[in-house]
N, C-alpha and C positions, 0 to 999 in steps of 0.2 A: 361603402363593403359592407357584404352581410358577414355578421360574427358566426362562426363557427360553432355547431353545436358541442355540447361537453362530452368528452368521451369519459372523464373520471370526475367525481364531485365529492368531496369530502367535507362533511358540515360537523361542526361540533366536536370533532374526535377527541376524547380524553382518555388516557390510559397513565395509570400508577401503577408502581412497583413499591415494595416496601423501603420507606423513606425517600420514593423519587418521584417525582410527577412528569413522567416522559413527555406527554401532550397534555397540554391542557387548552382544551375549546379550540383546537386547529380548525382551519377552514382553507381549502387547495380546490382550484379549477383549473382543469387542464382540457384544454380545447383539442378536438379533434384533429389529427393529421398536423399537429405542431412539436416543436422539441421545447418542453417546458423544464428548465432548471430548478433545483430546490437548494440553496445555499442556507447555512449556519454554521455556528461554531460547534465543536466537540461537545455532545451532550445535549443540542439544541433540540433533539427528538427526531431527527429527519429518520434516520434507520427505523425508528420504532414506527415511525408513520407508513414507512415503506413496506414494513413486515406486516403491517396492519392491513395494507391494501392486499397484498400477495398472498393473505390467510394465514400467515405464521403466527400472528395474534390476533386475540380478539379484543375490541375497544369497550371499554367500561360505558361509554355511553358515545353518541353521535352517529351517522349514518354514512353508507358507502353506495354510490349510484355510478354505475357503468352504463354508459350509452344511454342515459335517462332514465335506467328502471335500476331501483333499489334493490342491493345485493347484500346477501349475508354469507359470507367466506368463514366456513369452520376449518377449511385445510388448503393448502397452497392447490392440491388437486382442483378446488373449486374456482380457484383464481384461475389457474390453466386453462379451464374450461370455458369462460368467461374471455379468453384471449389476452391473458395477463401472463408477462412472463418477466423475471426477475433475474440479472446478475448481481450476485452477492459482493460485496467488499470482501469478504473472506470466503473463499471457494467452497462450492458442495459438491466434491468429487471424490471418488472411491478411487484413492490412488493406486490399488492393486488390479483395478480396470484399465482396458485400453481406453483409447478416445473415442472408439464407435462404442463401444458398451456403455461408458458414461453419458455418451449422446443420447442415445435410443432407451436408455433405462426408463424403464415404465410407460415408452410409446414404440415399442418393438414393431417393427412393419412384418406382417405374415401373409402367406398366399398358402390358401387350402390348410390352415392351422400349422404351417411349417413356418419359424422366421426366416424373413427374407434379408440377408446380412448383407448380400450382394446388392441388393438397390439400396439398403441404408449406407454401404461405404460410398456408393457414388453419389447420394444425396449428400454426405458430409464433404466430400470432395468440391461438390460444386458449391456448398454453400461458406466451406473456408476459403476457397478461391475467391469467391465474390468479394468475400470481406478481406480479402489480402493476408490470410495467415498461413494458407497452404499447409495445413495440418495433415499429419499421417495418421488415418483411422486405425492402424494397427498398432502404433506406439503404446507403450506402457505410460500411464499418466505419471507416475511416481519419478519416473526420468525426465518429465517435463520441467522447465524453470515456471517460475512464478509468471511472466508475462505470456508464455505458452498455455498455461491452465487458465488465466482469464480468457483467451481467445478459444478454448474449448468451452468454457461456460456460455459465452457468447453464441457459439454456433448451436449448442444445446437449445437455445432459447428460441432462436430462429428455426431451428428444426422442428419446433412445436408448432409453428404457423402463428405465433404470438402477433395479435396486432396493437396491443399496448405494451411496450417494452420499459423497465425501471433499470437504469444502468448506475449502480453504485461505484464511482472513481473507475470508470472505464478505462482513462488515459493515464491512471497514476505510473504503470510501467512502460509507456510507450516513448518513443524520441520523435522530435517534432515532425518528421517524415510521416512516421505511423499514425500520429494524430492527423495529420491532413487526410490521409487515405482513410481513416476511421470516419472522419466528420464528411467525407465525399460521402462514403456509404450510409452513412445517418440521413444525410440531404437526400439521397436517392429513396430511402425508406418512406421518409418524411413526404416525398413526391407522392408516393403510392398509398397514400392515407395512414401509414402508421403512424402511432402516437408515440412519445418518447419522453420520458421522464428521467433527467440527468441531473445526478447528484455529483457535484465536485467541489473541492477547495481551490481548483485552479480558476481563479476570477478572470484572468485574461480569456482561458479557454469557454467559460460560461457566457461571457459577453460575446465570443465571437459566434457560437453555435445556437445560442438558445434564441427562441422566438418571444418566451415569458421568462419571468426570474421571480419567484416567491421567495422571500427571507423568512427565516425561523429563528426566534430566538428565546433560549429559556422556556422550550416547550410550546411557544406560541406565535401565532402567525402575525409579523410586523407588518410586511406590504409586499404587494406584486406588482413588479415593475417592468417597464418596455427597456430593453437593454440599450435602445438606442438613447435612451434618456438619463441613464445614469454612468458613472465611471467607475474603475475598480476600485477606486480610493472610496468613492461615496458606498460602493456594495459593502467594502469592508468596515466601514463606519458603522451600517446599519446592520451589519452581524456581530461585530466585537465591540466597537465604540471606540476605533483607533484606528490611525492610518496604515496602510500598506508597509508590511515591514520589506527591509532588503538585506540581503545576505553579506552583503559589499563590507570587504575588512581586508584592505588593501596595504597595511600597516605591517611591515614582516617584523616576525618574530621568530624567525628560523635560526637556531644554534649550529654549531659545528657538530654536536655531539649527537652521534647516530644512535636511537633507541630500536629500531627494527632494521634488519639487513636482510634481503632475500636474495639468495643466488641459486640461480639455473634451477627453480621450484617447477616439478612437474608432476601431474596427477593423470593417471591411466583410468578410463570408464570402459571396462572391456578392453578392445585391442586400440582405444582411440585415445589419443592424448586431448582430454579435456582441458587441461591446463599444460603447456609447455615454454619452458625456458624463461619463467617470471625471475627477473631481476631488478632490484629497486631498493631503495635507502628512504626511512621515515627519521628525520631529524628530531629532535627535541623543540616544542614550538610550531613544530612544521603540521601543515594539512597535505594530504597527498591524496587526489580525487581519482576514482577508477569510472570511466565511463564506457559504456558499453549496451547494445540490445540485450535483453535479458537471454541467459541461456548460452554467453560466450565465454563462460569460464570464472566467472564472478564467485558463483556458488562455491566451485572446487577450491579456490583462492582462498576464500575466508574458510571453508572447513580445514584445509589444510593447517593455516595460520593458526586456528583454535584448537588444534588437535582432534578434530572430529572425524578426519581423515588423513591416514597415512599417506605422505607424499612418496611417489615413486622415482623421484629424482630431486636433486638440489638440497640445500641447508636452509635453516631459519636460526637467525639469532637474535636475542634480545637482551639489549645491552652490553653486548660483547659476549655472552654465554650462547652455546648452540644449545637450542631448547628443539630441535627437531623430533627428537624421539620423545619430548615431554609429554605426558597425559593432559588433558585437558583443566582438571584441578589445579595442576602445579602451573600452569600457565597463567590460570585465573589468580592464584594466590601470589604472584609473583606480577602482578599489575596490570594484567591485560584484561581489559573491559569489553563487552561484546553486546551489539544492538542488532540481533537477528533479522533479517527480513521478513521472516514467517514469526510474527510475534505471537501467534496462537499455537503453534505446533513447535517451536524451540524456545521461546522468550516468558511463557507462564504456563502454571498450572490453574486450570480454567475454574476447577470447583474449590480451590482452596482460596484461603483469607488472601486480602492484600498484605498482610504482614508475611506471611509465609512466603509469599510472590516477590516481597522485597529482599527478602533473603538468598533466594536462588543465584548461585554462583559464588556467594560471599557467606556462606553459612559457618564457615570455619574461622572467621574474621570478627573483628570489633566492628558494632557492638551486638553480633548476633550470637555469638557464643560466649560460656564462661565454662574454661575448660572443655570437657568432653558434652558439656550439656546446651542445650539451646536457651539461649536469653529472649525468652519471649518479651519481656519489660522493654528490653533494649531494642527489638525488632519491632515494635508497636509504636514506641516514640520515633525512631528512625522513619518508619512509614507517615505518621502524623506529619513530621517534618517535612517528606516529601510529597504527600498530597497537598500541603500548603504552598510549597516553593514552586512546584510544577504545577498548580491548579487543577489538578485530579478531580473532576465531579463524582464524587462519591458520598454515601453517609459517613463512611469511617472504615479504619483499617481491617475490621472483621468482615466487610462485603468481599462476597467471592467474584475474582476477576472477571468471570464470564458474566457478571451483572453490568460491568462497564461498557461504555460506547467502544468502537474500535479505537477511536483517537485518543480517549481517556486510558486504554490499555496501552497504546504506544507511549503516552506521556509518562504514565508508571514505569515502563522499561527504561525510557531515557534518563529520567530522574534517578531511578536505581543505581544505572552505570556511573552516571555522571557524580553522584555523591559519592561514590567510593573512591573519587579522584584516583584513577588510573595512571600509569606512565604511558600507556598507550591504549587507544580505544578504537576497535574495529566496528564502525558502524555501517551495518548494510542498511539503505534507507529508512534513516533515523527520522525522516520528518513525512514520510508517507500516512496520509490518511487524517494528517491532522490539521486544525482550521489555521486561518493567518496568523492569529493572536497567540496560538501556541506554538507555530512556526517561529515566529518573532522570539518568543522565548528560548526555543531550542539553540536558534540561530545565537545568538546572546550568550547562552551557557556554553556553546561551542567557543565562542571567541574568547571569552574569560577564561577558560581552560588552556587555550592554545598560548595567551599571554601568560598564563603560569607555567607553560612548559610542558603540555599535553601532546604528544605525538599521536596523530589519527588518520587512519585510513578510512576516507569517505568513498562510499560506493551508493551511488542515487541517480533515479529515474529523473530527477530534476535537473534539467541541465542549466538552469539559473542559481540553483544552489549549488552546483558544482563548480561553476564558474566563478560565483559569487566568494565562495570559501576557500577554495583550493589556493595553496601556493604553488605545486606543482600537479601537472593534469595528464593521465595516461590515458590513452584509449585500448580498451581490450577487444579483438576480433577474432573468432575462432581459437581460441583459448592463447593467443597469444599477444604481449603487449605491444601494438603497433606503431605507436606514435606517442611522444611526449610533447606537450603543447604547453604554451605561455597562457592561464587564465587572464592575464591582464589584457591581451589581444584576441583571443579566439572569441568567435559570434558562437551562439546556439546551433546556426546553421551550419557552420564550417564544422562542428563537435559532431552534428547528427550525420555531414557526410563521411565522416571519418568512422564513425560506428556503424554504419550500414555498408560499408565499405567502397562508397562512390568513390571518395577520395582516393584510395587505393589503386581502384581501377583507373582513375583519370589519369593518375601518375604515374601507371604502367602503360 
């Protein structure tokens, strides 16, 4: 068998930031027409390496070759001109633009000097339907759920005709059926000669889709392996030196004490009920999971519970007190913790140091305040404790949040909320974008807090996580809680069937 030529070669790539060596003499060869996975724990240097390949960063040393020719990218525009497209873990979309405007931005089709939006609209529909996303080109991006925004990013890359695709955590918000559909299209693209670099923390998916796997640890290349020659357990050991974690937690700690009681909760978006008649309880020591495809009312539910959006129907009670009209700050001060799904938009002040970010939502409480004043010393000490306990890879508490990798940003937020010991934690995608070692640590923290009496609402796209951690499991579809399932017996496939409406249709 003749070995295929290299589409991309990175040799001796080194990149340093103040106090951090992100890439240390990294080597990576990706063959033309293959799906090549890059795995590693948070802070291992994967995202930095991909940003260098995409022209967002320039290496301190080393070389990049595309199709056998050395290139020097100064901007992403240079990389796009060489046929490279990247779908980022954190989306690069203008939320006040439509889907069409975001996709064509910088590549507007024109005829006789006039932008041909009709042709662009038709092309976007073709691409989105072939990808299985069915995007509406005229829909405003700010109205899209996280999963829909990710699909816009993928269509945007395909629209530009990229022959080398960098996909950073592309399945993070997909249910199993959608992952299968995505993988089918990726294989079709591969058959057409497209090269795909696939970054993921889901090792079972990596083993299913990849032709080759490169492991990066602490900024250096560990090895490149054939997926047929390794197991998920062995990959985990190469990444973090530990076995694969499991979220399994079947010992019941549920009590009779109701911490959160939701009755008939409804949220209108325009004239449409985005959330309707949501009714459920969460008891002390109980984890209630919510499963659903992105955009089915999860965001509206979380925002109503946190006081970020006023409900149009129903009531919310916390430990027997009606809090429906309470502002967010009052809810936080009375013991509601919050892990938002959009960590950069809702969870962090990116330019600010970590010690200020550790205070967010808790700034009026110990140890962050001293009377009316900020207790900077207490905030720094708490941040140092959090960095150590949650293994946040950073030089220290004065580092700006934007300097952390996505996974380390997530660990900071999870640590901030868990170390505040809330009575109720609302967690939306708490382990999204973090590696298996960090995921195991978060699961263990959740188990310990649950055993100590924490009530937790868990919204996750990771079905293994939902099934393994939840005591009670609801499915949300088109804004309604359509099923209540037993996590001890339901399978991911059955859960996915309920989430997509297939089970509902079969029952009908």
